[in-house]
C-alpha positions in Angstrom: 97.5 111.7 57.0 101.0 112.1 55.6 101.6 108.3 55.6 98.2 107.2 54.3 97.2 110.1 52.2 93.7 110.3 53.7 92.1 111.2 57.0 88.6 110.9 58.3 87.0 113.4 60.7 83.5 113.7 62.1 81.6 116.6 60.7 80.5 119.1 63.4 76.9 120.1 64.0 77.7 123.7 63.0 79.0 122.7 59.5 77.0 123.6 56.4 78.3 120.4 54.8 75.4 117.8 54.9 77.4 114.8 55.9 78.4 112.9 59.0 82.0 112.5 58.1 84.6 114.3 56.0 87.3 112.4 54.3 90.4 114.6 53.7 92.6 113.6 50.8 96.3 114.6 50.5 97.4 114.8 46.9 100.6 116.6 47.4 102.4 113.7 45.8 100.3 114.3 42.6 98.8 110.8 42.7 95.2 111.9 42.4 93.8 108.5 41.2 95.4 106.5 44.0 94.1 108.9 46.7 90.6 109.0 45.3 90.5 105.2 45.2 91.7 105.0 48.8 89.0 107.5 49.8 86.3 105.4 48.1 87.7 102.3 49.7 87.4 104.0 53.1 83.7 104.9 52.4 83.1 101.2 51.7 84.9 100.1 54.9 82.8 102.6 56.9 79.7 101.3 55.1 78.7 104.8 53.9 75.9 104.9 51.4 76.7 108.4 49.9 79.8 110.2 49.0 80.5 113.6 47.5 83.9 114.5 46.0 84.6 118.3 46.0 87.2 119.8 43.7 90.4 118.1 44.5 93.8 119.9 44.2 92.5 123.4 44.7 94.2 124.0 48.0 97.9 124.3 48.6 99.1 122.6 45.5 97.3 124.9 43.1 96.5 122.7 40.1 94.8 124.1 37.1 95.2 127.6 35.7 97.2 129.0 38.6 99.9 126.4 38.1 
């Protein structure tokens, strides 16, 4: 993930997230637009018909008011 900025994992059956896969996005470099575009490209490659984007940048990098 560090090299590419995204990683795909299968969603477990115990998860409350209603999706088959989870695409993790690393935005530690601050390049949000590039990473989101890479994630959307990955959904096309995987021929996924639906995608949901949660709040990005709310983890370790603390964007927003806590910054």
